[in-house]
C-alpha positions in Angstrom: -32.7 54.6 16.9 -31.5 58.0 18.1 -33.8 57.9 21.1 -32.7 54.4 22.2 -30.1 54.6 25.1 -26.6 53.6 24.1 -26.5 51.2 27.0 -29.4 49.3 25.6 -27.8 49.3 22.1 -24.6 47.8 23.5 -26.6 45.2 25.4 -28.5 44.2 22.2 -25.1 44.1 20.3 -23.6 41.8 23.0 -26.7 39.6 22.7 -26.3 39.4 19.0 -22.7 38.4 19.4 -23.7 35.6 21.8 -26.4 34.4 19.3 -23.8 34.4 16.5 -21.5 32.3 18.7 -24.3 29.9 19.4 -25.0 29.4 15.7 -21.3 29.0 14.9 -20.7 26.5 17.7 -23.8 24.5 17.0 -22.9 24.1 13.3 -19.4 22.8 14.1 -20.7 20.7 17.0 -23.4 19.0 15.0 -21.1 18.3 12.0 -18.3 17.0 14.3 -20.5 14.4 16.1 -19.2 10.9 15.8 -22.0 9.2 13.8 -21.4 5.7 15.3 -21.3 7.0 18.8 -24.4 9.1 18.1 -26.2 6.0 16.8 -25.2 4.1 19.9 -26.4 6.8 22.2 -29.7 7.2 20.3 -30.4 3.5 20.6 -29.8 3.7 24.3 -32.6 6.4 24.6 -30.2 9.4 25.0 -32.7 12.3 24.3 -30.0 14.7 23.1 -28.5 12.1 20.8 -32.0 11.3 19.4 -32.7 15.0 18.7 -29.4 15.5 17.0 -29.8 12.3 15.0 -33.2 13.4 13.7 -31.7 16.8 12.7 -28.8 15.1 10.9 -31.2 13.0 8.8 -31.5 16.1 6.6 -28.2 17.9 6.9 -29.2 20.4 4.2 -32.1 21.6 6.3 -30.0 21.7 9.5 -27.3 23.8 7.8 -29.9 26.0 6.2 -31.6 26.9 9.5 -28.2 27.5 11.2 -26.8 29.7 8.4 -30.1 31.7 8.1 -30.0 32.4 11.8 -26.3 33.2 11.8 -26.5 35.6 8.8 -29.5 37.4 10.2 -27.7 37.9 13.5 -24.5 39.0 11.9 -26.3 41.5 9.6 -28.2 43.0 12.5 -25.0 43.2 14.6 -23.3 45.0 11.7 -26.2 47.5 11.3 -26.3 48.1 15.1 -22.5 48.7 15.3 -22.9 51.3 12.5 -25.6 53.1 14.4 -23.5 53.1 17.6 -20.4 54.4 15.8 -22.4 57.2 14.2 -23.9 58.3 17.4 -20.6 58.3 19.3 -18.1 59.6 16.7 -20.0 60.5 13.6 -20.0 59.0 10.1 -16.3 59.0 9.9 -16.1 56.1 12.5 -18.2 53.7 10.3 -15.0 52.1 8.8 -13.3 51.8 12.2 -16.5 50.2 13.7 -16.6 47.7 10.8 -13.0 46.6 11.4 -13.5 46.4 15.2 -16.7 44.5 14.9 -15.1 42.0 12.4 -12.3 41.3 15.0 -14.8 40.9 17.8 -17.0 38.6 15.8 -14.0 36.6 14.5 -12.7 36.0 18.0 -15.9 35.8 20.1 -18.4 34.4 17.6 -16.3 32.3 15.2 -12.9 31.0 16.3 -13.5 30.5 20.0 -16.9 28.8 19.9 -16.0 26.7 16.9 -12.8 25.5 18.5 -14.7 24.5 21.7 -17.4 22.8 19.6 -14.8 20.8 17.6 -13.2 19.7 20.9 -16.4 18.9 22.7 -19.1 18.3 20.1 -21.6 16.4 22.2 -21.6 19.1 25.0 -22.4 21.7 22.4 -24.6 19.8 19.9 -27.0 18.1 22.3 -28.1 21.2 24.2 -28.1 23.2 20.9 -30.6 20.7 19.4 -33.2 21.9 22.0 -33.2 25.3 20.2 -32.5 24.2 16.6 -35.4 21.8 16.4 -38.2 24.3 17.2 -36.3 27.0 15.3 -36.3 24.7 12.2 -40.1 24.4 12.6 -40.5 28.2 12.9 -38.3 29.1 9.9 -39.3 26.0 7.8 -40.8 28.1 5.0 -37.6 30.1 4.6 -35.4 27.0 5.0 -37.5 25.1 2.4 -37.1 28.0 -0.1 -33.4 28.4 0.5 -32.8 24.7 0.3 -34.8 24.3 -2.8 -32.6 26.8 -4.6 -29.3 25.5 -3.2 -30.2 21.9 -3.9 -31.1 22.7 -7.5 -27.7 24.3 -7.9 -26.1 21.3 -6.2 -27.8 19.0 -8.7 -26.2 20.9 -11.6 -22.9 19.6 -10.2 -24.2 16.0 -10.0 -24.9 16.0 -6.2 -28.3 15.1 -4.7 -28.2 16.3 -1.1 -31.3 14.2 -0.2 -29.4 10.9 -1.1 -26.3 11.7 1.0 -26.2 9.2 3.9 -25.3 10.6 7.3 -23.6 7.4 8.3 -21.0 6.2 5.8 -19.8 2.7 5.7 -16.3 2.1 6.8 -13.8 0.4 4.5 -12.0 -2.6 6.1 -8.8 -0.7 6.1 -10.5 2.3 7.8 -12.0 0.0 10.4 -8.5 -1.5 11.0 -7.2 2.0 11.6 -10.0 2.7 14.0 -9.1 -0.4 16.0 -5.4 0.6 16.0 -6.2 4.1 17.0 -8.5 3.1 19.9 -6.3 0.2 21.1 -6.2 1.7 24.6 -9.9 1.0 24.9 -9.5 -2.6 23.9 -7.4 -5.3 25.6 -4.4 -6.2 23.6 -5.5 -9.8 23.0 -9.0 -8.7 21.8 -7.4 -6.0 19.6 -5.2 -8.6 18.0 -8.2 -10.9 17.3 -10.2 -8.1 15.7 -7.3 -7.1 13.5 -6.7 -10.8 12.5 -10.4 -11.1 11.5 -10.1 -8.0 9.3 -7.0 -9.5 7.7 -8.7 -12.8 6.8 -10.0 -11.4 3.5 -6.4 -10.5 2.5 -5.2 -14.1 2.7 -6.1 -17.4 0.9 -6.0 -21.0 2.0 -2.7 -21.3 0.1 -1.1 -18.9 2.6 -1.7 -21.2 5.6 -2.2 -24.7 4.2 0.1 -27.6 5.1 2.0 -28.3 1.9 1.6 -31.7 0.3 5.2 -32.7 1.1 4.4 -32.3 4.8 1.0 -34.0 4.8 0.9 -37.1 7.0 -1.4 -39.8 5.6 -2.1 -43.4 5.1 -1.0 -45.1 1.8 -3.2 -48.2 1.2 -0.3 -49.7 -0.8 1.7 -50.1 2.4 1.3 -53.3 4.4 -1.0 -53.5 7.4 1.8 -53.4 10.0 3.1 -50.1 8.6 -0.4 -48.6 8.5 -1.2 -49.6 12.1 2.1 -48.1 13.3 1.3 -44.8 11.5 -2.2 -44.8 13.1 -0.9 -45.5 16.6 1.9 -42.9 16.5 0.0 -40.2 14.6 0.1 -36.7 16.0 -3.1 -35.7 14.2 -6.7 -36.8 14.7 -7.5 -36.9 10.9 -5.4 -38.6 8.3 -5.9 -38.5 4.5 -6.1 -42.0 3.0 -4.7 -42.5 -0.5 -3.5 -45.1 -2.9 0.1 -44.9 -4.1 0.1 -41.1 -4.6 -1.3 -38.3 -2.6 -3.3 -37.2 -5.6 -5.3 -40.4 -5.3 -7.1 -39.6 -2.1 -9.9 -42.0 -1.3 -11.1 -40.5 2.0 -10.3 -39.0 5.4 -9.9 -41.3 8.4 -10.8 -39.9 11.8 -8.8 -41.8 14.4 -11.8 -42.2 16.7 -13.1 -44.6 14.0 -9.9 -46.6 14.1 -11.1 -48.5 17.2 -13.9 -49.9 15.1 -11.5 -52.0 13.0 -8.5 -52.3 15.4 -9.6 -55.0 17.7 -8.3 -58.4 18.7 -5.2 -59.5 16.7 -3.7 -57.0 14.3 -3.9 -59.7 11.5 -7.7 -59.1 11.5 -7.2 -55.6 10.1 -7.6 -55.3 6.4 -7.1 -52.5 3.8 -10.8 -52.7 3.0 -11.7 -52.1 6.7 -9.6 -48.9 6.8 -11.2 -47.7 3.5 -14.7 -48.5 4.8 -14.4 -46.2 7.8 -13.1 -43.1 5.9 -15.4 -40.3 4.9 -15.4 -38.5 1.5 -12.7 -35.8 1.2 -13.7 -32.2 0.9 -11.8 -30.4 -1.9 -11.3 -26.6 -2.2 -9.4 -24.4 -4.7 -6.1 -22.9 -3.5 -7.3 -19.3 -4.1 -10.2 -19.4 -1.7 -10.1 -16.4 0.7 -9.9 -17.4 4.4 -13.0 -15.6 5.5 -14.9 -17.4 2.7 -13.5 -20.8 3.7 -14.4 -20.2 7.4 -18.1 -20.0 6.3 -17.7 -23.0 4.0 -16.4 -25.1 6.9 -19.4 -24.1 8.9 -21.8 -24.9 6.1 -20.1 -28.2 5.2 -19.8 -29.2 8.9 -16.2 -30.2 8.1 -13.0 -29.6 9.9 -10.5 -30.5 7.1 -10.3 -29.7 3.4 -8.0 -30.8 0.6 -6.5 -27.9 -1.3 -6.2 -28.4 -5.1 -4.8 -26.2 -7.9 -6.4 -25.3 -11.2 -5.3 -28.7 -12.7 -6.9 -30.7 -9.8 -3.5 -31.6 -8.3 -3.4 -31.7 -4.5 -1.3 -28.8 -3.1 -1.9 -29.5 0.6 -4.5 -29.6 3.4 -6.1 -27.0 5.7 -8.0 -27.6 8.9 -10.4 -25.6 10.9 -7.7 -25.3 13.6 -5.3 -23.8 11.2 -7.8 -21.1 10.2 -8.9 -20.4 13.8 -5.2 -19.9 14.8 -5.0 -17.2 12.2 -7.6 -15.3 14.3 -6.7 -16.1 17.9 -3.1 -17.2 17.6 -1.6 -20.6 18.5 -3.9 -22.4 20.9 -3.1 -26.0 20.2 -0.1 -28.0 21.1 1.6 -30.2 18.5 4.2 -32.5 19.8 5.8 -32.9 16.4 6.2 -29.2 16.0 7.5 -28.7 19.5 10.2 -31.3 19.0 11.3 -29.8 15.6 10.5 -26.1 15.6 10.7 -24.5 12.2 12.1 -21.3 13.7 14.9 -21.3 16.3 15.9 -18.1 18.0 19.7 -17.4 18.0 21.8 -14.7 19.5 22.0 -11.1 18.3 18.7 -11.1 16.4 19.5 -14.1 14.3 17.0 -16.9 13.5 17.6 -20.3 12.1 14.6 -21.2 9.8 13.6 -24.2 7.8 13.2 -23.6 4.1 9.6 -24.8 4.0 8.5 -22.3 6.8 5.7 -20.0 5.8 6.6 -16.4 5.3 3.6 -15.4 7.4 4.8 -17.6 10.3 8.3 -15.9 10.0 6.7 -12.4 10.1 4.5 -13.3 13.0 7.3 -14.9 15.0 10.0 -12.3 14.4 7.8 -9.2 13.9 9.2 -8.7 10.4 7.6 -7.5 7.2 8.8 -9.9 4.6 6.7 -9.7 1.4 3.7 -12.2 1.3 2.3 -11.4 -2.1 4.7 -13.7 -3.9 6.3 -17.0 -2.7 4.7 -18.4 0.4 7.8 -20.1 1.9 11.3 -19.0 2.8 12.7 -21.4 0.2 10.5 -19.9 -2.5 11.5 -16.4 -1.5 15.2 -17.2 -1.7 14.9 -19.0 -5.1 12.9 -16.2 -6.5 15.7 -13.7 -5.7 18.4 -16.0 -7.0 16.4 -17.3 -10.0 18.2 -20.7 -9.6 19.0 -23.3 -7.0 22.5 -22.5 -5.6 25.2 -25.1 -5.9 26.6 -24.2 -2.4 25.8 -22.2 0.7 25.6 -18.4 0.0 24.6 -15.2 1.6 22.2 -12.6 0.1 20.5 -9.4 1.1 16.7 -9.0 0.7 15.6 -5.4 1.5 16.4 -4.9 5.2 17.1 -8.6 5.8 20.3 -10.7 5.4 20.0 -14.4 4.6 22.7 -17.2 4.9 21.8 -20.6 3.6 23.0 -23.4 5.9 21.7 -26.6 4.2 20.8 -27.3 0.6 19.4 -30.2 -1.3 19.3 -30.7 -5.1 15.9 -29.0 -5.3 15.5 -26.6 -2.4 17.0 -24.6 0.5 16.4 -26.8 3.5 17.8 -24.5 6.3 18.8 -20.8 6.4 19.8 -18.2 8.9 18.3 -14.7 8.9 18.7 -11.4 10.6 17.0 -8.0 10.1 19.1 -4.8 10.1 18.4 -1.1 9.6 
C-alpha cells in the first residue's frame, strides 16, 4: 500500500463512502415502502415495484445481503483510512483518523442517505433493486450461511422469520385511520360512506330500529273502514299486520298488493282478504350486527325485518332503507318525519329533541359525542342518569351537555332541550 498514490487511495475511500451510503439508503428505502402501494404498482407491471416486491418476499435475505455489503464496505473504509493517516502523519494519527472517518460516515453514509430514503422510498428502493437482486445471487452462499445462523438464534426467541408476512392485514380501526388521514384524496361524500361502512360492525339493529311504540301497522281487530283509511293514508309501503297486539304479527302487507282486494265498493273488503295478501314476517334478534343484517337482507331477498328480544317479544322493525341510510346518509323523504321533526334547531346552540329520538341521530345531527353503548334514546339516557322518572321538569348536566326537560308523561320524558358547552 505504500507504493499506491495517495490520490488513488482517497479516490477509493470516497468510492467506499458512496457504496456505504448506497447500502444504508437502500435498506431504509426498501423497508419504508408502502406495502399496499407496492402491491398495486406490481400488479400494474411496474418493473421496479415487481423487483422490490420479490426481494421483500424474504426480508431476512434482503437485510442479510445489504448488511454484508455495508459491513464489508465500512471495514475496508476504516482500514484504508488508517493506511492514509499513517502515511500522512504517522501512527499517532490513527485515533484522529478513526474519529474523523466516523463523523464522515455518520453524515455522508448514514444520516443523510437514510433521511432521503425515508422521505422518498420509491425513488431510492426501485433503482437500488437493480443492484441488490444480482448482488443477492452473487453473495447467496454467504447470505444463506449468515441467515441460517441468525434465523436459528431468532427461533430461540420464538420468532420464525420465514413465516413473517410482508403484507400485514389492517385492523378496521387502522383502516378507518387510513381513510381519515388520506381524506384529501377522497371526496368528502365518499369518505363518509367508507367510514360508515367500517362503523357498521360496531352497531346492531337495536341501534337503528323503529321502536315498537312508533310502528305503524294494521290491527285486524279494527273495522274495515278504519283499516282502509290507514292503508290509504299510510306513509310507508310495507305495513305489519297483527291481531290485537303487535306481538301477534300475522304477516307484512305491501301496499302494491292492496289494489288486489280494494276494488269496487269498500264493503267488499274483508279481514280475510287483507290477511291473504300478506307475506310471512321475517324475525331477527335485536343484537344482530348491522353488517351481518345487510348480508341477511340480501340472502333473504327481504326489505323489512321484525326485531325481537331474547323472550320473543317484538321490539321494533328495521328496513333495508334504514340500514342503507346508515351508510349513505338520508336519501329518502318521509312526509311524516318532515311535518314532525324529532330534532328542532333553536338559537345559541340549543336543540329541542323528542324523548324517543335515537342517540345516534342526535350525534349525527348536532355533531355531538353522546354515549351510545348504553340507552339508545334520549329518554333512556335521561332516566339512566336520574334513576327515576321525574315528577316535574328539571335540568341536569351530562358530561359536556346540559339538558332541560320540557314535557313529561307518567312513564317517559317526551320532550327536552339540549345544549353542548365546553
